[in-house]
All heavy atoms as TSV, in Angstrom:
chain	resi	resn	atom	element	x	y	z
A	1	MET	N	N	13.800	61.546	-27.521
A	1	MET	CA	C	12.498	62.042	-27.131
A	1	MET	C	C	12.378	63.513	-27.496
A	1	MET	O	O	13.349	64.248	-27.427
A	1	MET	CB	C	12.311	61.894	-25.626
A	1	MET	CG	C	11.946	60.543	-25.200
A	1	MET	SD	S	11.137	60.713	-23.603
A	1	MET	CE	C	11.001	59.026	-23.210
A	2	ARG	N	N	11.179	63.930	-27.853
A	2	ARG	CA	C	10.869	65.311	-28.203
A	2	ARG	C	C	9.642	65.753	-27.441
A	2	ARG	O	O	8.703	64.981	-27.234
A	2	ARG	CB	C	10.579	65.445	-29.703
A	2	ARG	CG	C	11.760	65.161	-30.588
A	2	ARG	CD	C	12.659	66.355	-30.663
A	2	ARG	NE	N	13.938	65.972	-31.233
A	2	ARG	CZ	C	14.871	66.842	-31.552
A	2	ARG	NH1	N	14.674	68.127	-31.384
A	2	ARG	NH2	N	16.021	66.431	-32.027
A	3	GLN	N	N	9.654	67.000	-27.014
A	3	GLN	CA	C	8.478	67.584	-26.388
A	3	GLN	C	C	7.538	68.053	-27.489
A	3	GLN	O	O	7.980	68.579	-28.507
A	3	GLN	CB	C	8.875	68.767	-25.518
A	3	GLN	CG	C	9.753	68.377	-24.347
A	3	GLN	CD	C	10.157	69.600	-23.541
A	3	GLN	OE1	O	9.355	70.487	-23.302
A	3	GLN	NE2	N	11.410	69.642	-23.129
A	4	ILE	N	N	6.241	67.843	-27.260
A	4	ILE	CA	C	5.255	68.327	-28.206
A	4	ILE	C	C	4.226	69.175	-27.467
A	4	ILE	O	O	4.089	69.088	-26.248
A	4	ILE	CB	C	4.556	67.181	-28.961
A	4	ILE	CG1	C	3.799	66.273	-28.005
A	4	ILE	CG2	C	5.553	66.396	-29.792
A	4	ILE	CD1	C	2.858	65.308	-28.699
A	5	ILE	N	N	3.524	69.985	-28.231
A	5	ILE	CA	C	2.429	70.787	-27.706
A	5	ILE	C	C	1.162	70.325	-28.408
A	5	ILE	O	O	1.139	70.168	-29.627
A	5	ILE	CB	C	2.673	72.280	-27.960
A	5	ILE	CG1	C	3.896	72.750	-27.179
A	5	ILE	CG2	C	1.443	73.097	-27.595
A	5	ILE	CD1	C	4.295	74.170	-27.464
A	6	LEU	N	N	0.110	70.102	-27.629
A	6	LEU	CA	C	-1.182	69.661	-28.166
A	6	LEU	C	C	-2.246	70.692	-27.830
A	6	LEU	O	O	-2.287	71.205	-26.715
A	6	LEU	CB	C	-1.596	68.329	-27.547
A	6	LEU	CG	C	-0.783	67.107	-27.904
A	6	LEU	CD1	C	-1.072	65.975	-26.929
A	6	LEU	CD2	C	-1.082	66.671	-29.315
A	7	TYR	N	N	-3.118	70.975	-28.801
A	7	TYR	CA	C	-4.254	71.854	-28.564
A	7	TYR	C	C	-5.319	71.560	-29.600
A	7	TYR	O	O	-5.056	70.905	-30.606
A	7	TYR	CB	C	-3.829	73.328	-28.597
A	7	TYR	CG	C	-3.192	73.775	-29.899
A	7	TYR	CD1	C	-3.949	74.353	-30.907
A	7	TYR	CD2	C	-1.819	73.609	-30.120
A	7	TYR	CE1	C	-3.363	74.755	-32.103
A	7	TYR	CE2	C	-1.235	74.013	-31.304
A	7	TYR	CZ	C	-2.014	74.584	-32.286
A	7	TYR	OH	O	-1.428	74.977	-33.475
A	8	THR	N	N	-6.536	72.017	-29.357
A	8	THR	CA	C	-7.606	71.817	-30.316
A	8	THR	C	C	-7.820	73.093	-31.120
A	8	THR	O	O	-7.613	74.194	-30.623
A	8	THR	CB	C	-8.923	71.419	-29.625
A	8	THR	OG1	O	-9.259	72.400	-28.648
A	8	THR	CG2	C	-8.810	70.052	-28.977
A	9	ASP	N	N	-8.254	72.906	-32.365
A	9	ASP	CA	C	-8.546	74.063	-33.207
A	9	ASP	C	C	-10.038	74.380	-33.118
A	9	ASP	O	O	-10.781	73.763	-32.340
A	9	ASP	CB	C	-8.086	73.830	-34.651
A	9	ASP	CG	C	-8.841	72.735	-35.382
A	9	ASP	OD1	O	-9.864	72.228	-34.849
A	9	ASP	OD2	O	-8.431	72.384	-36.501
A	10	GLU	N	N	-10.488	75.341	-33.914
A	10	GLU	CA	C	-11.878	75.790	-33.845
A	10	GLU	C	C	-12.885	74.714	-34.272
A	10	GLU	O	O	-14.059	74.795	-33.929
A	10	GLU	CB	C	-12.076	77.066	-34.686
A	10	GLU	CG	C	-11.802	76.895	-36.164
A	10	GLU	CD	C	-10.338	77.025	-36.559
A	10	GLU	OE1	O	-9.471	77.328	-35.716
A	10	GLU	OE2	O	-10.037	76.801	-37.740
A	11	ASP	N	N	-12.421	73.697	-34.988
A	11	ASP	CA	C	-13.293	72.598	-35.401
A	11	ASP	C	C	-13.252	71.418	-34.437
A	11	ASP	O	O	-13.929	70.414	-34.665
A	11	ASP	CB	C	-12.899	72.112	-36.804
A	11	ASP	CG	C	-13.090	73.184	-37.862
A	11	ASP	OD1	O	-14.056	73.965	-37.744
A	11	ASP	OD2	O	-12.277	73.246	-38.804
A	12	GLY	N	N	-12.438	71.504	-33.402
A	12	GLY	CA	C	-12.325	70.425	-32.437
A	12	GLY	C	C	-11.265	69.392	-32.775
A	12	GLY	O	O	-11.090	68.425	-32.040
A	13	ASP	N	N	-10.571	69.569	-33.896
A	13	ASP	CA	C	-9.473	68.659	-34.232
A	13	ASP	C	C	-8.273	68.970	-33.348
A	13	ASP	O	O	-8.090	70.103	-32.895
A	13	ASP	CB	C	-9.072	68.803	-35.702
A	13	ASP	CG	C	-10.127	68.264	-36.653
A	13	ASP	OD1	O	-10.845	67.322	-36.279
A	13	ASP	OD2	O	-10.227	68.785	-37.780
A	14	TRP	N	N	-7.445	67.966	-33.131
A	14	TRP	CA	C	-6.240	68.133	-32.310
A	14	TRP	C	C	-5.061	68.506	-33.198
A	14	TRP	O	O	-4.833	67.887	-34.238
A	14	TRP	CB	C	-5.937	66.850	-31.548
A	14	TRP	CG	C	-6.864	66.668	-30.385
A	14	TRP	CD1	C	-8.077	66.043	-30.400
A	14	TRP	CD2	C	-6.666	67.139	-29.064
A	14	TRP	NE1	N	-8.640	66.098	-29.157
A	14	TRP	CE2	C	-7.791	66.765	-28.307
A	14	TRP	CE3	C	-5.641	67.842	-28.435
A	14	TRP	CZ2	C	-7.928	67.060	-26.963
A	14	TRP	CZ3	C	-5.768	68.141	-27.093
A	14	TRP	CH2	C	-6.906	67.751	-26.366
A	15	ILE	N	N	-4.327	69.523	-32.781
A	15	ILE	CA	C	-3.120	69.972	-33.462
A	15	ILE	C	C	-1.940	69.614	-32.566
A	15	ILE	O	O	-1.990	69.805	-31.351
A	15	ILE	CB	C	-3.131	71.497	-33.699
A	15	ILE	CG1	C	-4.441	71.926	-34.364
A	15	ILE	CG2	C	-1.909	71.937	-34.483
A	15	ILE	CD1	C	-4.714	71.304	-35.697
A	16	ALA	N	N	-0.877	69.088	-33.170
A	16	ALA	CA	C	0.323	68.721	-32.418
A	16	ALA	C	C	1.524	69.351	-33.102
A	16	ALA	O	O	1.659	69.273	-34.321
A	16	ALA	CB	C	0.485	67.206	-32.375
A	17	GLY	N	N	2.360	69.991	-32.317
A	17	GLY	CA	C	3.562	70.605	-32.855
A	17	GLY	C	C	4.769	70.254	-32.017
A	17	GLY	O	O	4.658	69.997	-30.819
A	18	CYS	N	N	5.915	70.230	-32.662
A	18	CYS	CA	C	7.178	69.957	-31.980
A	18	CYS	C	C	8.031	71.221	-32.075
A	18	CYS	O	O	8.692	71.445	-33.100
A	18	CYS	CB	C	7.872	68.761	-32.626
A	18	CYS	SG	S	9.396	68.292	-31.797
A	19	PRO	N	N	8.009	72.080	-31.061
A	19	PRO	CA	C	8.688	73.374	-31.135
A	19	PRO	C	C	10.191	73.306	-31.401
A	19	PRO	O	O	10.743	74.229	-31.993
A	19	PRO	CB	C	8.420	74.011	-29.769
A	19	PRO	CG	C	7.218	73.321	-29.255
A	19	PRO	CD	C	7.287	71.927	-29.811
A	20	SER	N	N	10.841	72.230	-31.008
A	20	SER	CA	C	12.286	72.150	-31.231
A	20	SER	C	C	12.624	71.812	-32.683
A	20	SER	O	O	13.788	71.877	-33.080
A	20	SER	CB	C	12.931	71.134	-30.280
A	20	SER	OG	O	12.461	69.830	-30.554
A	21	LEU	N	N	11.605	71.469	-33.478
A	21	LEU	CA	C	11.789	71.205	-34.903
A	21	LEU	C	C	10.870	72.176	-35.659
A	21	LEU	O	O	9.692	71.874	-35.892
A	21	LEU	CB	C	11.432	69.749	-35.246
A	21	LEU	CG	C	12.256	68.675	-34.540
A	21	LEU	CD1	C	11.697	67.292	-34.859
A	21	LEU	CD2	C	13.725	68.776	-34.920
A	22	PRO	N	N	11.362	73.349	-36.007
A	22	PRO	CA	C	10.521	74.389	-36.606
A	22	PRO	C	C	9.721	73.877	-37.803
A	22	PRO	O	O	10.254	73.225	-38.702
A	22	PRO	CB	C	11.534	75.451	-37.045
A	22	PRO	CG	C	12.710	75.229	-36.153
A	22	PRO	CD	C	12.754	73.750	-35.905
A	23	GLY	N	N	8.416	74.139	-37.773
A	23	GLY	CA	C	7.539	73.729	-38.853
A	23	GLY	C	C	7.032	72.306	-38.758
A	23	GLY	O	O	6.258	71.871	-39.609
A	24	CYS	N	N	7.441	71.569	-37.750
A	24	CYS	CA	C	7.007	70.181	-37.589
A	24	CYS	C	C	5.680	70.182	-36.836
A	24	CYS	O	O	5.628	70.276	-35.609
A	24	CYS	CB	C	8.064	69.366	-36.839
A	24	CYS	SG	S	7.726	67.596	-36.841
A	25	ILE	N	N	4.590	70.096	-37.609
A	25	ILE	CA	C	3.236	70.171	-37.071
A	25	ILE	C	C	2.402	69.084	-37.732
A	25	ILE	O	O	2.590	68.767	-38.906
A	25	ILE	CB	C	2.613	71.555	-37.350
A	25	ILE	CG1	C	3.434	72.648	-36.687
A	25	ILE	CG2	C	1.161	71.610	-36.901
A	25	ILE	CD1	C	3.014	74.049	-37.072
A	26	SER	N	N	1.460	68.522	-36.976
A	26	SER	CA	C	0.538	67.535	-37.531
A	26	SER	C	C	-0.805	67.710	-36.843
A	26	SER	O	O	-0.974	68.611	-36.015
A	26	SER	CB	C	1.086	66.118	-37.339
A	26	SER	OG	O	0.349	65.210	-38.143
A	27	GLN	N	N	-1.750	66.863	-37.174
A	27	GLN	CA	C	-3.079	66.967	-36.572
A	27	GLN	C	C	-3.760	65.615	-36.582
A	27	GLN	O	O	-3.263	64.662	-37.178
A	27	GLN	CB	C	-3.932	67.979	-37.322
A	27	GLN	CG	C	-4.226	67.573	-38.759
A	27	GLN	CD	C	-4.992	68.644	-39.498
A	27	GLN	OE1	O	-4.838	69.829	-39.243
A	27	GLN	NE2	N	-5.827	68.223	-40.422
A	28	GLY	N	N	-4.897	65.548	-35.918
A	28	GLY	CA	C	-5.700	64.338	-35.910
A	28	GLY	C	C	-7.080	64.639	-35.381
A	28	GLY	O	O	-7.293	65.651	-34.712
A	29	GLU	N	N	-8.014	63.752	-35.659
A	29	GLU	CA	C	-9.378	63.932	-35.153
A	29	GLU	C	C	-9.447	63.680	-33.650
A	29	GLU	O	O	-10.315	64.221	-32.973
A	29	GLU	CB	C	-10.345	63.017	-35.896
A	29	GLU	CG	C	-10.551	63.427	-37.342
A	29	GLU	CD	C	-11.583	62.570	-38.053
A	29	GLU	OE1	O	-12.315	61.803	-37.375
A	29	GLU	OE2	O	-11.654	62.663	-39.283
A	30	THR	N	N	-8.539	62.839	-33.140
A	30	THR	CA	C	-8.457	62.571	-31.703
A	30	THR	C	C	-7.051	62.933	-31.217
A	30	THR	O	O	-6.118	63.049	-32.016
A	30	THR	CB	C	-8.708	61.086	-31.386
A	30	THR	OG1	O	-7.653	60.305	-31.967
A	30	THR	CG2	C	-10.055	60.620	-31.926
A	31	LYS	N	N	-6.930	63.074	-29.900
A	31	LYS	CA	C	-5.609	63.363	-29.336
A	31	LYS	C	C	-4.636	62.235	-29.649
A	31	LYS	O	O	-3.492	62.478	-30.022
A	31	LYS	CB	C	-5.715	63.583	-27.825
A	31	LYS	CG	C	-4.396	63.937	-27.181
A	31	LYS	CD	C	-4.482	64.410	-25.739
A	31	LYS	CE	C	-5.376	63.655	-24.851
A	31	LYS	NZ	N	-5.250	64.032	-23.428
A	32	GLU	N	N	-5.102	60.999	-29.544
A	32	GLU	CA	C	-4.244	59.842	-29.814
A	32	GLU	C	C	-3.766	59.835	-31.271
A	32	GLU	O	O	-2.600	59.537	-31.542
A	32	GLU	CB	C	-4.988	58.548	-29.488
A	32	GLU	CG	C	-5.277	58.353	-28.011
A	32	GLU	CD	C	-6.432	59.203	-27.473
A	32	GLU	OE1	O	-7.244	59.710	-28.269
A	32	GLU	OE2	O	-6.495	59.393	-26.250
A	33	GLU	N	N	-4.666	60.167	-32.194
A	33	GLU	CA	C	-4.291	60.217	-33.602
A	33	GLU	C	C	-3.278	61.334	-33.855
A	33	GLU	O	O	-2.315	61.150	-34.606
A	33	GLU	CB	C	-5.527	60.427	-34.471
A	33	GLU	CG	C	-5.236	60.431	-35.953
A	33	GLU	CD	C	-6.478	60.635	-36.801
A	33	GLU	OE1	O	-7.478	61.207	-36.311
A	33	GLU	OE2	O	-6.437	60.217	-37.967
A	34	ALA	N	N	-3.472	62.483	-33.216
A	34	ALA	CA	C	-2.527	63.589	-33.375
A	34	ALA	C	C	-1.150	63.209	-32.841
A	34	ALA	O	O	-0.133	63.540	-33.454
A	34	ALA	CB	C	-3.047	64.838	-32.663
A	35	ILE	N	N	-1.100	62.511	-31.718
A	35	ILE	CA	C	0.183	62.079	-31.155
A	35	ILE	C	C	0.857	61.077	-32.090
A	35	ILE	O	O	2.072	61.164	-32.329
A	35	ILE	CB	C	-0.007	61.494	-29.738
A	35	ILE	CG1	C	-0.393	62.613	-28.776
A	35	ILE	CG2	C	1.259	60.780	-29.268
A	35	ILE	CD1	C	-0.842	62.130	-27.405
A	36	GLU	N	N	0.095	60.143	-32.628
A	36	GLU	CA	C	0.663	59.177	-33.579
A	36	GLU	C	C	1.206	59.899	-34.818
A	36	GLU	O	O	2.306	59.611	-35.293
A	36	GLU	CB	C	-0.406	58.165	-33.994
A	36	GLU	CG	C	0.100	57.087	-34.919
A	36	GLU	CD	C	-0.974	56.069	-35.269
A	36	GLU	OE1	O	-1.853	55.791	-34.428
A	36	GLU	OE2	O	-0.930	55.553	-36.402
A	37	ASN	N	N	0.432	60.863	-35.318
A	37	ASN	CA	C	0.850	61.592	-36.519
A	37	ASN	C	C	2.075	62.468	-36.271
A	37	ASN	O	O	2.966	62.539	-37.118
A	37	ASN	CB	C	-0.307	62.429	-37.055
A	37	ASN	CG	C	-1.421	61.582	-37.619
A	37	ASN	OD1	O	-1.223	60.405	-37.922
A	37	ASN	ND2	N	-2.599	62.156	-37.756
A	38	ILE	N	N	2.154	63.131	-35.114
A	38	ILE	CA	C	3.322	63.980	-34.844
A	38	ILE	C	C	4.553	63.100	-34.608
A	38	ILE	O	O	5.661	63.481	-34.972
A	38	ILE	CB	C	3.086	64.968	-33.679
A	38	ILE	CG1	C	4.174	66.055	-33.655
A	38	ILE	CG2	C	3.031	64.272	-32.338
A	38	ILE	CD1	C	4.230	66.963	-34.828
A	39	THR	N	N	4.359	61.915	-34.052
A	39	THR	CA	C	5.482	60.987	-33.883
A	39	THR	C	C	6.067	60.626	-35.243
A	39	THR	O	O	7.292	60.673	-35.438
A	39	THR	CB	C	5.039	59.726	-33.121
A	39	THR	OG1	O	4.566	60.111	-31.829
A	39	THR	CG2	C	6.180	58.743	-32.965
A	40	ASP	N	N	5.191	60.291	-36.186
A	40	ASP	CA	C	5.650	59.993	-37.544
A	40	ASP	C	C	6.333	61.202	-38.172
A	40	ASP	O	O	7.365	61.075	-38.841
A	40	ASP	CB	C	4.486	59.547	-38.425
A	40	ASP	CG	C	3.907	58.198	-38.018
A	40	ASP	OD1	O	4.583	57.444	-37.276
A	40	ASP	OD2	O	2.767	57.909	-38.441
A	41	ALA	N	N	5.754	62.397	-37.963
A	41	ALA	CA	C	6.315	63.624	-38.541
A	41	ALA	C	C	7.698	63.926	-37.966
A	41	ALA	O	O	8.610	64.324	-38.696
A	41	ALA	CB	C	5.366	64.799	-38.309
A	42	VAL	N	N	7.867	63.740	-36.665
A	42	VAL	CA	C	9.170	63.977	-36.026
A	42	VAL	C	C	10.212	63.020	-36.605
A	42	VAL	O	O	11.325	63.438	-36.953
A	42	VAL	CB	C	9.068	63.828	-34.490
A	42	VAL	CG1	C	10.445	63.719	-33.848
A	42	VAL	CG2	C	8.295	65.009	-33.897
A	43	HIS	N	N	9.862	61.761	-36.734
A	43	HIS	CA	C	10.813	60.787	-37.286
A	43	HIS	C	C	11.193	61.151	-38.720
A	43	HIS	O	O	12.374	61.098	-39.088
A	43	HIS	CB	C	10.228	59.383	-37.232
A	43	HIS	CG	C	10.133	58.835	-35.848
A	43	HIS	ND1	N	9.880	57.513	-35.576
A	43	HIS	CD2	C	10.234	59.417	-34.632
A	43	HIS	CE1	C	9.848	57.314	-34.284
A	43	HIS	NE2	N	10.054	58.457	-33.684
A	44	ALA	N	N	10.194	61.530	-39.538
A	44	ALA	CA	C	10.475	61.901	-40.929
A	44	ALA	C	C	11.319	63.170	-41.004
A	44	ALA	O	O	12.229	63.277	-41.834
A	44	ALA	CB	C	9.168	62.094	-41.689
A	45	TYR	N	N	11.048	64.132	-40.142
A	45	TYR	CA	C	11.787	65.400	-40.100
A	45	TYR	C	C	13.258	65.131	-39.792
A	45	TYR	O	O	14.161	65.608	-40.494
A	45	TYR	CB	C	11.169	66.293	-39.030
A	45	TYR	CG	C	11.615	67.724	-38.995
A	45	TYR	CD1	C	10.740	68.747	-39.323
A	45	TYR	CD2	C	12.896	68.084	-38.592
A	45	TYR	CE1	C	11.134	70.072	-39.260
A	45	TYR	CE2	C	13.293	69.400	-38.522
A	45	TYR	CZ	C	12.406	70.400	-38.858
A	45	TYR	OH	O	12.792	71.703	-38.790
A	46	ILE	N	N	13.506	64.343	-38.747
A	46	ILE	CA	C	14.884	64.042	-38.344
A	46	ILE	C	C	15.588	63.226	-39.424
A	46	ILE	O	O	16.761	63.469	-39.726
A	46	ILE	CB	C	14.897	63.331	-36.974
A	46	ILE	CG1	C	14.469	64.323	-35.889
A	46	ILE	CG2	C	16.277	62.742	-36.667
A	46	ILE	CD1	C	14.258	63.713	-34.527
A	47	GLU	N	N	14.878	62.283	-40.037
A	47	GLU	CA	C	15.473	61.497	-41.115
A	47	GLU	C	C	15.867	62.393	-42.295
A	47	GLU	O	O	16.946	62.240	-42.870
A	47	GLU	CB	C	14.506	60.413	-41.587
A	47	GLU	CG	C	15.074	59.538	-42.688
A	47	GLU	CD	C	14.121	58.453	-43.155
A	47	GLU	OE1	O	12.969	58.392	-42.684
A	47	GLU	OE2	O	14.543	57.651	-44.003
A	48	ALA	N	N	15.002	63.343	-42.645
A	48	ALA	CA	C	15.304	64.260	-43.754
A	48	ALA	C	C	16.523	65.118	-43.450
A	48	ALA	O	O	17.385	65.321	-44.321
A	48	ALA	CB	C	14.093	65.136	-44.052
A	49	LEU	N	N	16.619	65.614	-42.215
A	49	LEU	CA	C	17.797	66.401	-41.831
A	49	LEU	C	C	19.063	65.554	-41.930
A	49	LEU	O	O	20.086	65.994	-42.454
A	49	LEU	CB	C	17.650	66.938	-40.410
A	49	LEU	CG	C	16.650	68.057	-40.194
A	49	LEU	CD1	C	16.542	68.380	-38.703
A	49	LEU	CD2	C	17.040	69.309	-40.974
A	50	THR	N	N	18.980	64.338	-41.422
A	50	THR	CA	C	20.134	63.439	-41.420
A	50	THR	C	C	20.576	63.112	-42.844
A	50	THR	O	O	21.775	63.169	-43.162
A	50	THR	CB	C	19.798	62.153	-40.642
A	50	THR	OG1	O	19.415	62.507	-39.307
A	50	THR	CG2	C	20.990	61.222	-40.580
A	51	LEU	N	N	19.618	62.787	-43.705
A	51	LEU	CA	C	19.949	62.461	-45.092
A	51	LEU	C	C	20.561	63.651	-45.829
A	51	LEU	O	O	21.412	63.474	-46.698
A	51	LEU	CB	C	18.710	61.975	-45.840
A	51	LEU	CG	C	18.198	60.588	-45.445
A	51	LEU	CD1	C	16.868	60.297	-46.136
A	51	LEU	CD2	C	19.222	59.519	-45.780
A	52	ALA	N	N	20.130	64.854	-45.459
A	52	ALA	CA	C	20.664	66.061	-46.100
A	52	ALA	C	C	22.004	66.478	-45.499
A	52	ALA	O	O	22.645	67.406	-45.989
A	52	ALA	CB	C	19.664	67.201	-45.967
A	53	GLY	N	N	22.415	65.814	-44.423
A	53	GLY	CA	C	23.666	66.164	-43.760
A	53	GLY	C	C	23.549	67.401	-42.886
A	53	GLY	O	O	24.550	68.003	-42.512
A	54	ASP	N	N	22.312	67.782	-42.564
A	54	ASP	CA	C	22.083	68.950	-41.716
A	54	ASP	C	C	22.042	68.535	-40.246
A	54	ASP	O	O	21.642	67.411	-39.924
A	54	ASP	CB	C	20.762	69.627	-42.095
A	54	ASP	CG	C	20.799	70.209	-43.496
A	54	ASP	OD1	O	21.894	70.606	-43.950
A	54	ASP	OD2	O	19.735	70.269	-44.135
A	55	PRO	N	N	22.403	69.440	-39.349
A	55	PRO	CA	C	22.361	69.101	-37.928
A	55	PRO	C	C	20.921	68.969	-37.431
A	55	PRO	O	O	20.022	69.666	-37.903
A	55	PRO	CB	C	23.064	70.279	-37.255
A	55	PRO	CG	C	22.922	71.407	-38.208
A	55	PRO	CD	C	22.890	70.798	-39.585
A	56	VAL	N	N	20.720	68.079	-36.493
A	56	VAL	CA	C	19.417	67.896	-35.866
A	56	VAL	C	C	19.388	68.753	-34.606
A	56	VAL	O	O	20.236	68.589	-33.729
A	56	VAL	CB	C	19.171	66.411	-35.516
A	56	VAL	CG1	C	17.852	66.244	-34.787
A	56	VAL	CG2	C	19.220	65.549	-36.775
A	57	PRO	N	N	18.442	69.700	-34.513
A	57	PRO	CA	C	18.376	70.550	-33.325
A	57	PRO	C	C	18.134	69.718	-32.057
A	57	PRO	O	O	17.365	68.755	-32.092
A	57	PRO	CB	C	17.177	71.467	-33.583
A	57	PRO	CG	C	16.883	71.352	-35.035
A	57	PRO	CD	C	17.388	70.017	-35.468
A	58	PRO	N	N	18.763	70.104	-30.961
A	58	PRO	CA	C	18.510	69.390	-29.707
A	58	PRO	C	C	17.116	69.727	-29.182
A	58	PRO	O	O	16.536	70.751	-29.538
A	58	PRO	CB	C	19.585	69.932	-28.767
A	58	PRO	CG	C	19.878	71.297	-29.299
A	58	PRO	CD	C	19.706	71.203	-30.791
A	59	ASP	N	N	16.582	68.860	-28.367
A	59	ASP	CA	C	15.302	69.138	-27.716
A	59	ASP	C	C	15.593	69.686	-26.329
A	59	ASP	O	O	15.444	69.003	-25.333
A	59	ASP	CB	C	14.442	67.883	-27.626
A	59	ASP	CG	C	13.041	68.183	-27.126
A	59	ASP	OD1	O	12.578	69.325	-27.316
A	59	ASP	OD2	O	12.407	67.284	-26.556
A	60	SER	N	N	16.047	70.909	-26.292
A	60	SER	CA	C	16.452	71.500	-25.016
A	60	SER	C	C	15.560	72.672	-24.634
A	60	SER	O	O	15.935	73.485	-23.812
A	60	SER	CB	C	17.903	71.970	-25.109
A	60	SER	OG	O	18.030	72.939	-26.145
A	61	MET	N	N	14.399	72.755	-25.227
A	61	MET	CA	C	13.497	73.855	-24.943
A	61	MET	C	C	12.735	73.568	-23.658
A	61	MET	O	O	12.365	72.434	-23.380
A	61	MET	CB	C	12.531	74.048	-26.107
A	61	MET	CG	C	13.230	74.268	-27.434
A	61	MET	SD	S	12.071	74.463	-28.776
A	61	MET	CE	C	12.004	76.241	-28.834
A	62	SER	N	N	12.484	74.599	-22.906
A	62	SER	CA	C	11.616	74.456	-21.734
A	62	SER	C	C	10.472	75.457	-21.897
A	62	SER	O	O	10.632	76.500	-22.510
A	62	SER	CB	C	12.375	74.700	-20.437
A	62	SER	OG	O	12.842	76.020	-20.389
A	63	TYR	N	N	9.322	75.111	-21.370
A	63	TYR	CA	C	8.132	75.911	-21.586
A	63	TYR	C	C	7.452	76.244	-20.268
A	63	TYR	O	O	7.550	75.506	-19.304
A	63	TYR	CB	C	7.120	75.135	-22.453
A	63	TYR	CG	C	7.708	74.691	-23.757
A	63	TYR	CD1	C	8.260	73.425	-23.899
A	63	TYR	CD2	C	7.742	75.558	-24.826
A	63	TYR	CE1	C	8.825	73.032	-25.092
A	63	TYR	CE2	C	8.305	75.170	-26.019
A	63	TYR	CZ	C	8.838	73.907	-26.162
A	63	TYR	OH	O	9.399	73.514	-27.335
A	64	GLN	N	N	6.764	77.344	-20.290
A	64	GLN	CA	C	5.866	77.712	-19.203
A	64	GLN	C	C	4.544	78.079	-19.848
A	64	GLN	O	O	4.505	78.666	-20.934
A	64	GLN	CB	C	6.404	78.894	-18.413
A	64	GLN	CG	C	7.631	78.584	-17.609
A	64	GLN	CD	C	8.032	79.751	-16.716
A	64	GLN	OE1	O	7.471	80.830	-16.800
A	64	GLN	NE2	N	8.999	79.514	-15.863
A	65	ILE	N	N	3.472	77.729	-19.182
A	65	ILE	CA	C	2.153	78.048	-19.690
A	65	ILE	C	C	1.530	79.096	-18.785
A	65	ILE	O	O	1.590	78.994	-17.570
A	65	ILE	CB	C	1.264	76.794	-19.752
A	65	ILE	CG1	C	1.868	75.803	-20.755
A	65	ILE	CG2	C	-0.170	77.145	-20.115
A	65	ILE	CD1	C	1.143	74.489	-20.834
A	66	ALA	N	N	0.957	80.110	-19.402
A	66	ALA	CA	C	0.287	81.155	-18.667
A	66	ALA	C	C	-1.085	81.370	-19.293
A	66	ALA	O	O	-1.287	81.134	-20.485
A	66	ALA	CB	C	1.093	82.442	-18.696
A	67	VAL	N	N	-2.019	81.827	-18.516
A	67	VAL	CA	C	-3.342	82.126	-18.999
A	67	VAL	C	C	-3.543	83.636	-18.915
A	67	VAL	O	O	-3.195	84.253	-17.910
A	67	VAL	CB	C	-4.430	81.404	-18.158
A	67	VAL	CG1	C	-5.822	81.764	-18.624
A	67	VAL	CG2	C	-4.219	79.901	-18.214
A	68	VAL	N	N	-4.060	84.214	-19.992
A	68	VAL	CA	C	-4.308	85.655	-20.006
A	68	VAL	C	C	-5.784	85.900	-20.252
A	68	VAL	O	O	-6.462	85.131	-20.920
A	68	VAL	CB	C	-3.465	86.380	-21.076
A	68	VAL	CG1	C	-1.981	86.221	-20.790
A	68	VAL	CG2	C	-3.772	85.863	-22.467
A	69	ALA	N	N	-6.289	86.978	-19.701
A	69	ALA	CA	C	-7.680	87.356	-19.930
A	69	ALA	C	C	-7.806	87.956	-21.309
A	69	ALA	O	O	-6.976	88.762	-21.726
A	69	ALA	CB	C	-8.133	88.352	-18.872
A	70	ALA	N	N	-8.808	87.549	-22.038
A	70	ALA	CA	C	-9.006	88.080	-23.385
A	70	ALA	C	C	-10.383	88.642	-23.541
A	70	ALA	O	O	-11.306	88.286	-22.893
A	70	ALA	CB	C	-8.776	86.984	-24.417
């Protein structure tokens, strides 16, 4: 299992990223589509690392969310 972060961009599309896998980002028109796409991206990312003989980073990140006035 991997933790992901979901948010919308300025066009209303959903962006999904997996912070424990640097650069592993996807998107979708709906939240469900973004989750499906990031799931595929995570699997492909880990497969590429494995095939290259590179270590797969653990998913040991923890997050806190804060809101700031802008």
